[in-house]
ZATI-887629 format. One line per field, with one value per residue: residue in one letter; x, y, z of N, C-alpha, C in turn. Coordinates in Angstrom, 3 decimals. Example, Ala and Ser with C-alpha at 12.3 -4.5 7.8 and 13.67 -1.06 7.14 Angstrom:
<recs>
residuo <- A S
n_px <- 13.190 12.850
n_py <- -5.690 -2.250
n_pz <- 7.800 7.080
ca_px <- 12.300 13.670
ca_py <- -4.500 -1.060
ca_pz <- 7.800 7.140
c_px <- 13.200 12.900
c_py <- -3.300 0.030
c_pz <- 7.800 7.870
</recs>
This chain:
<recs>
residuo <- M E R L V F L L S T G L A R G A V L A L F A L S L V I V Y R A A R V V N F A Q A A L A I V P V Y V A V A V T S A T G S Y W L G L A C A L T T G A L L G A V V E R G L M R R V P Q D N P L A G I I V A I G L V M V L Q A G L A I A F G P D H R P V H A P F S Q R P L G V G G V P L M S P Y D L F V L L V A A V V M G A L A W L F G R T S L G L R M R A A A F A P E T S R L L G V R V P R M V T L G W T L S V A T A A L A A L L L V P T G L G L D P H A A D V L F V N A F A A A V I G G L D S P V G A L A A G L S V G V L A S L V T G Y A S A A A A P P A V L A L L T V V L L V R P H G L F A A R E A R T A
n_px <- 68.787 70.794 70.189 67.675 68.262 69.844 67.986 66.107 67.605 68.328 65.774 64.962 66.567 65.636 63.021 63.267 63.696 61.251 59.622 60.443 59.575 56.841 56.285 56.634 54.371 52.425 52.973 52.279 49.624 48.593 49.071 47.693 45.515 45.419 46.217 49.224 49.719 51.705 54.094 56.249 57.364 58.032 59.956 62.028 63.175 64.936 66.869 68.127 69.345 71.102 72.778 73.936 75.319 77.056 78.551 79.823 81.308 82.378 81.622 79.618 78.165 77.678 76.024 73.897 72.998 72.185 70.107 68.206 67.681 66.683 64.411 62.888 62.447 61.084 58.769 57.573 57.155 55.393 53.169 52.477 52.261 50.638 48.999 47.592 45.823 43.966 40.598 39.256 37.017 36.561 37.940 38.772 39.776 42.293 43.635 43.685 45.233 47.640 48.340 48.709 50.918 52.821 53.141 54.195 56.628 58.059 58.218 59.679 62.114 62.919 63.324 65.365 67.448 67.367 65.814 67.070 68.600 70.695 73.709 74.145 76.280 76.780 77.675 79.012 80.271 78.416 78.657 77.758 78.299 79.871 79.031 80.235 80.316 77.851 76.119 75.204 73.980 75.080 77.652 76.447 73.728 73.603 74.175 71.881 69.890 70.731 70.502 67.744 66.710 67.662 66.403 63.676 63.546 64.157 61.959 59.904 60.547 60.206 57.413 56.289 57.492 57.943 56.912 56.394 55.778 53.448 51.791 51.627 50.278 47.890 46.940 46.411 44.402 42.416 41.767 40.207 39.762 42.433 43.195 41.772 43.187 45.520 47.317 49.127 47.752 47.978 50.771 51.684 50.726 52.239 54.769 54.422 54.261 56.830 58.530 57.589 58.200 60.973 61.676 60.760 62.452 64.912 64.475 64.214 66.756 68.319 67.433 67.980 70.749 70.637 69.112 68.281 69.334 69.276 66.457 63.661 61.469 62.268 61.417 58.869 57.940 58.743 57.018 54.520 54.749 55.315 53.029 51.157 52.132 51.690 48.886 48.288 49.379 47.965 46.907 47.081 48.963 52.148 53.629 52.437 53.263 56.004 56.046 54.567 56.016 58.517 57.570 56.452 58.764 60.321 58.573 58.493 61.177 61.482 59.619 60.688 63.157 62.521 60.613 60.002 60.972 58.822 56.682 56.533 55.097 52.284 52.131 52.417 50.139 48.188 48.506 47.783 45.090 43.970 44.349 42.764 40.270 39.957 40.661 39.674 40.690 43.336 45.976 47.050 45.540 44.083 41.594 39.528 39.549 38.806 36.201 34.877
n_py <- -162.246 -160.626 -160.909 -159.717 -157.040 -156.346 -156.641 -154.711 -152.328 -152.358 -152.303 -149.736 -148.120 -148.880 -148.154 -145.396 -144.650 -145.464 -143.704 -141.241 -141.507 -141.899 -139.433 -137.823 -138.512 -137.532 -134.800 -134.068 -134.757 -133.019 -130.645 -130.762 -132.352 -134.945 -138.388 -139.441 -141.753 -142.200 -141.857 -143.625 -144.181 -141.578 -141.066 -142.812 -142.014 -139.723 -141.181 -142.753 -140.656 -139.770 -142.026 -142.118 -139.650 -140.019 -142.198 -140.991 -138.893 -139.799 -138.864 -139.236 -137.351 -135.266 -136.637 -137.102 -134.470 -133.837 -135.667 -134.734 -132.215 -132.941 -134.390 -132.350 -130.610 -132.362 -132.896 -130.339 -129.994 -132.109 -131.415 -128.851 -129.264 -131.500 -132.637 -130.397 -129.971 -131.909 -132.802 -131.601 -132.336 -135.002 -137.617 -140.045 -139.512 -138.323 -140.517 -142.332 -140.895 -140.785 -143.520 -143.988 -142.306 -143.656 -145.999 -144.915 -143.682 -145.853 -147.630 -146.015 -145.773 -148.446 -148.852 -146.998 -147.618 -150.317 -153.334 -154.732 -155.367 -152.922 -152.696 -150.735 -148.907 -148.233 -145.187 -145.562 -148.121 -151.176 -153.024 -154.302 -152.497 -153.468 -153.516 -154.281 -156.885 -157.214 -157.005 -154.016 -151.150 -150.465 -148.297 -147.081 -147.321 -145.611 -143.236 -143.036 -142.710 -140.260 -138.497 -138.714 -137.689 -135.038 -134.042 -134.368 -132.719 -130.247 -129.948 -129.870 -127.496 -125.749 -125.936 -125.308 -123.024 -120.942 -118.251 -119.036 -121.750 -121.432 -120.229 -122.307 -124.269 -122.919 -122.602 -125.242 -126.081 -124.123 -122.985 -121.047 -118.945 -118.320 -117.311 -114.933 -113.591 -113.051 -115.097 -117.032 -119.603 -121.687 -121.609 -122.432 -125.042 -126.169 -125.933 -127.702 -130.166 -130.143 -130.314 -132.756 -134.762 -134.491 -135.274 -137.927 -138.939 -138.774 -140.650 -143.004 -143.116 -143.567 -146.082 -147.889 -148.905 -150.870 -152.923 -155.134 -153.701 -151.200 -150.715 -150.167 -150.678 -150.460 -148.936 -149.723 -151.544 -150.082 -147.882 -149.146 -150.044 -147.585 -146.140 -147.621 -146.997 -144.220 -144.135 -145.488 -143.714 -141.425 -139.548 -136.805 -136.097 -135.257 -136.029 -138.460 -139.879 -140.113 -141.586 -143.908 -144.836 -145.550 -147.523 -149.448 -150.166 -151.354 -153.435 -154.961 -155.717 -157.292 -159.371 -160.454 -161.330 -163.210 -164.863 -165.035 -163.448 -163.442 -163.282 -160.708 -158.666 -159.550 -159.099 -156.322 -155.584 -156.655 -155.033 -152.566 -153.113 -153.487 -150.934 -149.362 -150.374 -149.527 -146.766 -145.135 -142.945 -142.836 -142.979 -140.565 -138.626 -135.417 -133.882 -132.664 -134.012 -136.537 -136.239 -135.386
n_pz <- 113.142 112.026 109.342 109.261 109.921 107.725 105.617 106.341 106.165 103.455 102.368 103.125 101.493 98.936 99.316 99.499 96.859 95.771 97.192 96.149 93.466 93.887 95.021 92.785 91.317 93.030 92.907 90.237 90.322 92.238 90.909 88.438 88.782 87.715 87.148 86.121 83.917 82.152 83.358 83.890 81.353 80.581 82.495 81.912 79.545 80.056 81.465 79.533 78.168 80.173 80.470 77.929 77.878 80.053 79.131 76.971 78.066 80.448 82.896 85.605 87.000 85.222 83.481 85.240 85.681 83.071 82.789 84.646 83.538 81.014 81.808 83.032 80.831 79.124 80.597 80.567 77.800 77.190 78.757 77.758 74.970 74.667 76.889 77.726 75.715 75.946 76.611 79.644 81.021 80.877 82.332 81.255 78.732 79.165 80.294 78.152 76.304 77.748 77.862 75.126 74.753 76.276 74.728 72.352 73.244 74.423 72.267 70.501 71.915 71.918 69.188 68.665 70.497 70.914 72.218 74.240 77.493 78.894 80.558 83.482 85.400 88.849 90.568 92.919 95.132 95.398 97.309 100.444 103.461 106.468 109.907 112.919 112.042 110.915 107.942 106.339 104.746 101.386 100.006 97.773 98.385 100.591 99.286 97.656 99.625 100.713 98.507 97.987 100.395 100.313 97.979 98.621 100.872 99.663 97.932 99.816 101.115 98.951 98.369 100.815 101.912 100.157 97.959 95.361 95.653 97.134 95.226 93.386 94.884 95.350 92.731 92.137 93.941 93.942 91.218 89.746 91.563 92.020 89.542 89.514 91.428 90.199 89.682 87.424 86.259 84.196 83.795 86.292 86.335 84.266 85.437 87.544 86.159 85.096 87.402 88.327 86.343 86.234 88.839 88.798 86.817 88.134 90.188 88.643 87.482 89.737 90.403 88.280 88.193 90.177 89.255 86.532 84.483 81.857 79.906 77.625 79.278 81.879 84.058 84.621 86.639 88.833 88.590 89.066 91.765 93.004 92.373 93.812 96.370 96.393 96.304 98.676 100.571 99.917 97.259 97.231 99.063 99.947 102.218 102.741 100.472 100.989 103.461 102.790 100.578 101.721 103.472 101.718 100.339 102.395 103.137 100.726 100.594 102.927 102.463 100.119 101.088 103.117 101.999 98.866 95.776 94.072 95.750 96.650 95.054 95.396 98.178 98.415 96.988 98.659 100.935 99.813 99.221 101.775 102.895 101.162 101.767 104.388 104.484 101.927 100.446 101.076 103.570 104.470 103.330 102.643 104.704 103.321 100.909 101.718 102.538 100.355
ca_px <- 68.783 71.644 69.447 66.610 68.862 70.255 66.791 65.509 68.423 68.172 64.414 64.882 67.152 64.694 61.837 63.533 63.457 59.797 59.049 60.705 58.692 55.477 56.186 56.453 52.959 51.654 53.184 51.478 48.212 48.237 49.150 46.752 44.414 45.427 47.200 50.011 50.055 52.887 55.244 57.383 57.998 58.652 61.123 63.130 63.841 66.125 67.900 68.900 70.196 72.159 73.720 74.676 76.251 78.085 79.432 80.608 82.184 82.955 81.199 78.282 77.476 77.182 74.880 72.805 72.473 71.473 68.858 67.257 67.297 65.831 63.127 62.142 61.999 60.103 57.514 56.973 56.698 54.213 52.024 52.099 51.940 49.742 47.987 46.774 44.818 43.028 39.416 39.383 35.771 36.481 39.218 39.174 40.564 43.670 44.218 43.954 46.378 48.833 48.687 49.281 52.250 53.686 53.438 55.063 57.959 58.752 58.543 60.756 63.364 63.314 63.844 66.603 68.519 67.221 65.004 67.853 69.083 72.017 74.234 74.401 77.108 76.544 78.866 79.670 80.236 77.173 78.992 77.275 79.255 79.608 79.238 80.219 80.051 76.490 76.062 74.171 73.827 76.257 77.858 75.459 72.468 73.710 74.059 70.471 69.158 71.110 69.901 66.297 66.435 67.912 65.360 62.407 63.641 64.078 60.581 59.103 60.818 59.607 55.961 55.830 58.165 58.187 55.718 56.136 55.057 52.100 51.018 51.366 49.222 46.646 46.481 45.924 43.205 41.381 42.278 39.453 40.094 43.828 43.238 41.295 44.223 46.691 48.200 49.089 47.480 48.622 52.212 51.894 50.509 53.436 55.848 54.164 54.688 58.286 59.094 57.175 58.961 62.375 61.796 60.608 63.678 65.935 64.188 64.532 68.206 68.852 67.014 68.460 71.959 70.376 68.288 68.873 69.933 68.396 65.692 62.506 60.474 62.988 60.735 57.467 57.670 58.874 55.768 53.437 54.937 55.211 51.617 50.528 52.537 51.000 47.483 48.267 49.611 47.031 47.443 47.272 49.783 53.578 54.052 51.965 54.142 57.253 55.835 54.130 57.113 59.454 56.905 56.356 60.111 60.698 57.724 58.963 62.477 61.281 58.938 61.645 64.208 62.038 59.767 60.595 60.706 57.501 55.657 56.528 53.959 51.021 52.151 52.125 48.735 47.376 48.556 46.969 43.679 43.564 44.268 41.606 39.060 39.865 40.695 39.673 41.454 44.722 46.196 47.410 44.767 43.506 40.227 38.605 39.484 38.115 34.785 34.304
ca_py <- -160.805 -159.973 -160.889 -158.734 -155.705 -156.120 -156.457 -153.423 -151.241 -152.390 -151.864 -148.285 -147.525 -149.078 -147.365 -143.988 -144.486 -145.526 -142.471 -140.184 -141.677 -141.626 -137.984 -137.238 -138.699 -136.611 -133.435 -133.815 -134.836 -131.767 -129.531 -130.853 -133.250 -136.118 -139.420 -139.562 -143.151 -142.240 -141.409 -144.546 -143.955 -140.257 -141.098 -143.628 -141.291 -139.021 -142.138 -143.038 -139.480 -139.786 -143.104 -141.709 -138.581 -140.606 -143.010 -140.121 -137.986 -140.448 -138.159 -139.584 -136.156 -134.569 -137.421 -136.831 -133.134 -133.903 -136.400 -133.836 -131.189 -133.582 -134.684 -131.107 -130.151 -133.316 -132.643 -129.101 -130.206 -132.982 -130.675 -127.758 -129.700 -132.650 -132.801 -129.190 -130.033 -132.995 -132.300 -131.764 -132.816 -136.449 -138.193 -141.171 -139.005 -138.173 -141.846 -142.887 -140.166 -141.215 -144.864 -143.823 -141.730 -144.744 -146.861 -144.193 -143.493 -147.128 -148.134 -145.189 -146.152 -149.771 -148.692 -146.220 -148.208 -151.762 -153.758 -155.505 -154.693 -152.292 -152.575 -149.388 -149.027 -147.250 -144.356 -146.020 -149.564 -151.744 -154.040 -153.825 -152.195 -154.226 -152.886 -155.353 -158.144 -157.227 -156.237 -152.981 -150.555 -150.221 -146.861 -146.577 -147.171 -144.380 -142.145 -142.946 -142.111 -138.853 -137.753 -138.674 -136.774 -133.664 -133.656 -134.224 -131.512 -129.086 -129.809 -129.441 -126.059 -125.026 -125.883 -124.813 -121.830 -119.941 -117.715 -119.863 -122.930 -121.010 -120.039 -123.623 -124.921 -122.197 -122.922 -126.625 -126.297 -123.121 -122.319 -119.858 -117.888 -117.947 -116.454 -113.606 -112.977 -112.763 -116.246 -117.610 -121.008 -122.591 -121.664 -123.248 -126.436 -126.574 -126.085 -128.943 -131.258 -130.085 -130.880 -134.139 -135.655 -134.435 -136.110 -139.319 -139.305 -138.997 -141.929 -144.082 -143.167 -144.181 -147.482 -148.740 -149.687 -151.956 -153.936 -155.892 -152.781 -150.220 -151.062 -149.259 -150.994 -150.587 -148.227 -150.137 -152.082 -148.937 -147.121 -149.895 -149.988 -146.197 -145.771 -148.221 -146.208 -142.926 -144.357 -145.822 -142.497 -140.369 -138.918 -135.367 -135.929 -135.534 -136.786 -139.821 -140.513 -140.453 -142.652 -145.127 -145.327 -146.254 -148.722 -150.440 -150.664 -152.269 -154.625 -155.762 -156.287 -158.363 -160.499 -161.070 -162.001 -164.337 -165.735 -165.040 -162.221 -163.543 -162.991 -159.286 -157.935 -159.814 -158.479 -154.894 -155.506 -156.904 -153.813 -151.565 -153.479 -153.215 -149.483 -148.859 -150.771 -148.759 -145.334 -145.168 -141.850 -142.887 -142.784 -139.184 -137.724 -134.255 -134.094 -132.251 -135.060 -137.703 -135.982 -134.891
ca_pz <- 113.412 111.036 108.088 109.410 109.850 106.340 104.787 106.685 105.606 101.999 102.080 103.256 100.294 97.828 99.626 99.198 95.428 95.603 97.731 95.162 92.314 94.358 95.173 91.451 90.977 93.864 92.412 89.036 90.689 92.916 89.963 87.324 89.151 86.848 87.434 84.898 83.668 81.286 84.145 83.757 80.050 80.605 83.383 81.392 78.456 80.559 81.886 78.323 77.935 81.181 80.144 76.737 78.253 80.907 78.285 76.090 78.817 81.616 84.114 86.079 87.482 84.046 83.037 86.172 85.389 81.792 83.010 85.301 82.560 80.013 82.436 83.193 79.506 78.611 81.307 80.056 76.422 77.212 79.288 76.858 73.627 74.579 77.935 77.813 74.660 76.247 77.334 81.084 81.625 80.726 82.785 80.406 77.601 79.623 80.479 76.820 75.747 78.481 77.402 73.794 74.905 76.730 73.582 71.420 73.827 74.592 70.935 69.976 72.584 71.439 67.826 68.679 71.317 71.000 73.362 75.198 78.701 78.811 81.927 83.987 86.593 89.898 90.804 94.139 95.317 95.899 98.308 101.751 104.511 107.685 111.212 113.903 111.364 110.369 106.696 106.317 103.427 100.566 99.749 96.818 99.115 101.373 98.313 97.274 100.749 100.841 97.393 98.209 101.503 99.858 97.022 99.342 101.681 98.774 97.471 100.967 101.293 97.834 98.478 102.112 102.416 99.121 97.301 94.192 96.132 97.511 93.991 92.803 95.669 95.112 91.380 92.120 94.746 93.632 90.009 89.353 92.522 91.797 88.360 89.912 92.252 89.376 89.516 86.082 86.540 83.230 84.036 87.490 85.944 83.525 86.407 88.255 85.284 84.993 88.623 88.456 85.460 86.657 90.036 88.366 86.111 89.154 90.835 87.704 87.336 90.948 90.483 87.184 88.489 91.123 88.614 85.427 83.538 81.227 78.714 77.569 80.302 83.139 85.146 84.711 87.983 89.745 88.524 89.719 93.218 93.453 92.295 94.992 97.528 96.338 96.678 100.101 101.350 99.538 96.061 97.437 100.257 99.831 103.391 102.528 99.483 101.671 104.431 102.113 99.750 102.593 103.989 100.645 100.087 103.474 103.016 99.596 100.945 103.917 101.826 99.206 101.848 103.913 101.182 97.528 95.022 93.468 96.755 96.996 94.471 96.100 99.498 98.216 96.593 99.849 101.741 99.117 99.374 103.159 103.080 100.432 102.493 105.632 104.124 100.453 99.854 101.519 104.995 104.781 102.471 103.305 105.147 102.279 99.901 102.264 102.731 99.117
c_px <- 69.624 70.913 68.352 67.149 69.260 69.046 66.121 66.294 68.323 66.789 64.249 65.458 66.220 63.432 62.029 63.313 61.956 59.143 59.261 59.743 57.243 55.266 56.000 55.001 52.062 51.777 52.295 49.985 47.758 48.219 48.030 45.554 44.270 46.461 47.950 50.461 51.237 54.165 56.462 58.113 58.680 59.927 62.302 63.842 65.053 67.226 68.757 69.832 71.371 73.216 74.566 75.714 77.385 79.063 80.342 81.639 82.908 82.542 79.772 77.491 76.949 75.973 73.672 72.171 71.687 70.151 67.807 66.766 66.360 64.454 62.275 61.604 60.928 58.751 56.808 56.419 55.432 52.992 51.549 51.603 50.890 48.631 47.083 45.639 43.774 41.818 39.490 38.127 35.609 37.817 39.710 40.040 42.032 44.369 44.586 45.162 47.673 49.283 49.281 50.684 53.252 54.107 54.403 56.485 58.715 59.108 59.691 62.099 63.859 63.894 65.213 67.750 68.450 66.454 65.790 68.264 70.490 72.542 74.540 75.134 76.798 77.811 79.628 79.493 78.865 77.430 78.572 78.422 78.877 79.914 79.130 79.910 78.674 76.475 74.901 74.045 75.165 76.471 76.843 74.099 72.478 73.586 72.602 69.662 69.464 70.458 68.399 65.940 66.607 66.801 64.029 62.417 63.529 62.654 59.664 59.308 60.144 58.100 55.487 56.378 58.360 56.873 55.372 55.363 53.633 51.231 50.693 50.248 47.884 46.077 45.903 44.573 42.080 41.796 41.530 39.750 41.522 43.963 42.806 42.340 45.529 47.663 48.038 48.968 48.114 50.129 52.525 51.695 51.714 54.612 55.672 54.592 56.204 58.950 58.789 58.040 60.447 62.608 61.684 61.866 64.813 65.724 64.554 66.043 68.865 68.546 67.746 69.742 71.731 69.566 69.032 69.588 68.877 67.756 64.440 61.464 61.084 62.276 59.296 57.113 57.787 57.590 54.648 53.551 54.791 53.767 50.845 50.869 51.823 49.541 47.373 48.434 48.586 47.609 47.669 48.229 51.250 54.115 53.630 52.824 55.446 57.061 55.468 55.237 58.135 58.849 56.820 57.736 60.569 59.884 58.212 60.298 62.324 60.639 59.879 62.688 63.737 61.151 60.406 60.252 59.314 56.392 55.565 55.368 52.618 50.975 51.832 50.655 47.815 47.355 47.695 45.483 43.176 43.397 43.044 40.297 38.852 39.779 40.790 40.502 42.903 44.885 46.441 46.646 44.194 42.052 39.226 38.439 38.701 36.616 34.115 33.310
c_py <- -160.048 -159.849 -159.829 -157.317 -155.372 -155.851 -155.123 -152.265 -151.190 -151.899 -150.359 -147.594 -147.684 -148.253 -145.894 -143.704 -144.521 -144.235 -141.310 -140.291 -141.425 -140.129 -137.302 -137.393 -137.755 -135.184 -133.155 -133.920 -133.556 -130.591 -129.563 -131.739 -134.398 -137.102 -139.698 -141.007 -143.297 -141.917 -142.316 -144.319 -142.598 -140.260 -141.825 -142.940 -140.514 -139.968 -142.540 -141.876 -139.479 -140.837 -142.730 -140.641 -139.131 -141.436 -142.133 -139.299 -138.660 -139.825 -138.551 -138.333 -135.315 -135.311 -137.201 -135.477 -133.131 -134.644 -135.502 -132.761 -131.761 -133.895 -133.441 -130.604 -131.066 -133.122 -131.402 -129.294 -131.051 -132.222 -129.622 -128.255 -130.784 -132.606 -131.573 -129.210 -131.124 -132.415 -132.612 -132.335 -134.338 -137.068 -139.326 -140.710 -138.853 -139.513 -142.461 -142.210 -140.604 -142.604 -144.812 -143.259 -142.782 -145.617 -146.192 -144.081 -144.811 -147.752 -147.339 -145.528 -147.504 -149.700 -148.016 -146.939 -149.729 -152.159 -154.463 -154.662 -154.153 -152.131 -151.130 -149.521 -147.897 -146.431 -144.745 -147.527 -150.003 -152.899 -153.538 -153.571 -152.956 -153.419 -153.975 -156.706 -158.260 -156.398 -155.250 -152.449 -150.473 -148.718 -146.286 -146.409 -145.897 -143.157 -141.942 -142.287 -140.628 -138.016 -137.621 -137.686 -135.318 -133.193 -133.452 -132.983 -130.248 -128.865 -129.354 -127.953 -125.248 -124.858 -125.234 -123.475 -120.729 -119.457 -118.508 -121.124 -122.598 -120.819 -121.373 -124.342 -124.238 -122.531 -124.321 -126.759 -125.308 -122.339 -121.057 -118.692 -117.397 -117.041 -115.034 -112.857 -112.753 -113.906 -116.801 -119.127 -121.939 -122.720 -122.508 -124.733 -126.975 -126.802 -127.373 -130.158 -131.300 -130.719 -132.361 -135.071 -135.636 -135.307 -137.588 -139.803 -139.583 -140.340 -143.096 -144.235 -143.818 -145.673 -148.372 -149.511 -150.868 -153.088 -154.666 -154.990 -151.878 -150.812 -150.200 -149.495 -151.030 -149.931 -148.686 -150.649 -150.979 -148.121 -147.834 -149.796 -148.567 -145.716 -146.366 -147.425 -144.863 -143.063 -144.677 -144.567 -141.414 -139.580 -137.417 -135.075 -136.247 -136.333 -138.246 -140.563 -140.954 -141.653 -143.965 -145.699 -146.097 -147.553 -149.822 -151.012 -151.655 -153.561 -155.532 -156.425 -157.453 -159.591 -161.215 -161.871 -163.242 -165.298 -165.876 -163.727 -162.245 -163.204 -161.511 -158.524 -158.262 -159.185 -156.997 -154.714 -155.731 -155.683 -152.726 -151.849 -153.160 -151.720 -148.908 -149.231 -149.913 -147.258 -145.222 -144.083 -141.823 -142.504 -141.330 -138.188 -136.581 -134.518 -133.709 -133.335 -136.246 -137.480 -135.504 -135.887
c_pz <- 112.386 109.697 108.122 109.273 108.414 105.440 105.078 106.070 104.091 101.592 102.187 102.013 99.094 98.063 99.357 97.720 95.131 96.076 96.764 93.981 92.709 94.537 93.821 90.991 91.768 93.335 91.210 89.348 91.375 91.941 88.945 87.610 88.149 87.384 86.134 84.710 82.704 82.047 83.974 82.445 80.001 81.439 82.759 80.239 78.971 81.034 80.690 78.006 78.907 80.858 78.931 77.075 79.111 80.093 77.428 76.854 79.975 82.928 84.476 86.442 86.330 83.475 83.926 85.897 84.084 81.939 83.639 84.333 81.508 80.578 82.595 81.858 78.934 79.288 80.796 78.655 76.392 77.717 78.306 75.506 73.533 75.620 78.059 76.785 74.890 76.978 78.829 81.738 81.532 81.131 81.893 79.237 77.980 79.802 79.130 76.179 76.430 78.027 75.998 73.843 75.370 75.553 72.616 71.973 73.933 73.248 70.323 70.598 72.106 70.033 67.836 69.373 71.408 72.242 74.458 76.401 78.466 80.237 82.276 85.315 87.575 90.130 92.061 94.266 95.863 96.870 99.690 102.720 105.769 108.932 112.271 113.289 110.764 109.084 106.713 104.890 102.703 100.430 98.768 97.480 99.954 100.469 97.904 98.388 100.881 99.749 97.600 99.307 101.077 98.930 97.730 100.231 100.844 98.281 98.607 101.233 100.195 98.030 99.775 102.536 101.386 98.523 96.049 94.578 96.529 96.274 93.334 93.551 95.444 93.736 91.305 92.808 94.446 92.397 89.634 90.278 92.311 90.589 88.702 90.733 91.489 89.205 88.104 86.214 85.509 83.440 85.267 87.192 85.180 84.455 87.213 87.441 85.170 86.207 88.741 87.614 85.823 87.882 89.686 87.640 87.093 89.838 89.923 87.537 88.551 91.011 89.491 87.536 89.425 90.501 87.515 84.436 82.925 79.981 78.721 78.651 81.705 84.312 85.344 86.105 89.028 89.762 89.265 91.236 93.755 93.392 93.472 96.253 97.558 96.742 98.157 100.944 101.097 98.382 96.205 98.584 99.990 101.020 103.268 101.524 100.124 102.594 103.752 101.231 100.574 103.111 102.942 100.328 101.132 103.399 101.894 99.901 101.915 103.277 100.868 99.964 102.578 103.133 99.801 96.845 94.406 94.452 97.093 96.357 95.121 97.492 99.411 97.848 97.787 100.761 101.129 99.310 100.767 103.386 102.380 101.118 103.737 105.351 102.604 99.785 100.316 102.971 105.362 103.927 103.285 103.650 104.079 101.219 100.425 102.356 101.461 98.543
</recs>
C-alpha cells in the first residue's frame, strides 16, 4: 500500500507536466489547426536560456522568467516568419517544415552547447516527504503541481472569461466570420503560438531536473507522451489534455514501479490504441469534431 501511494503521488506530479505540455499542443491546434511536431525542440531552447541565466545570476526565478519570455518570443517568430508562409491546403507541408525545424534547432543546440547531458538542479528538495511513515511527494513535486495548477487555471480564465480568449476561440473555429466581425485573425494565431511555446517551455523546464539532465533531445520523450495524452483527451479539448495528461502520468508511474521502465511506453501506446478504437477523436473531443 505504501508503494502504491508513493507511485500515485509521483505519477500525479509527472502527469501535471505531461498535462501542461499536452495543453500547449491543444492551444496551437485550436489556434492554427496544426499539430506542432517541433514543439519539443522549441521547448528545449528556452530551457537552455534558463539554465544559462540561472548559472550566471544564481537566481532560478530569473531563469524561469527568461525561459517563459524566450518561449513566447520564439513561438511568435516561428509563426510569423515560418509557419505563416507554409501552404495551408496541404497538411504535409507543415509537418515537413516542422521536422526540418526540429533538425535545425537540435543540431544548433548540439553545436553551441554540446550533445552531452548537463545536470540541472531543482529549486527545491526532491527527497519525498513522509506522512505517517509513508513516502509521498517531494517539495519539488508539490511545486510542480502548484505551478501546473496556477498556469492551467490562468489559461482557463483567459479562454473562458476574457474578450481576448473569446476572440482567439472565434478566430480558431470560424476565421472568415471572425474577420467580418473585426477580429484580427493572424494576430490571434500568433498569440496562440506564443502561449503554446511558452507553456511547453515551462513544462520542459519543470521536467529536466527530474531526468538525466539537459541535452538537445531532453524533451523528446515528453513530447511523445504528451502528444499521446493530447490525442487521448482530444486535440481540441483543454480539459481532455488535463485529464489525459494526469492519467498517462499515473499509468506510467504505476507500470514503472510494478513492472519496469521499459514497459511504460507500451502501456501508454496500448491505452492510446484502445481510446482511438473506441473514440477516434479523443475522449473529450467536441461533438462537432466527432461528427465531422
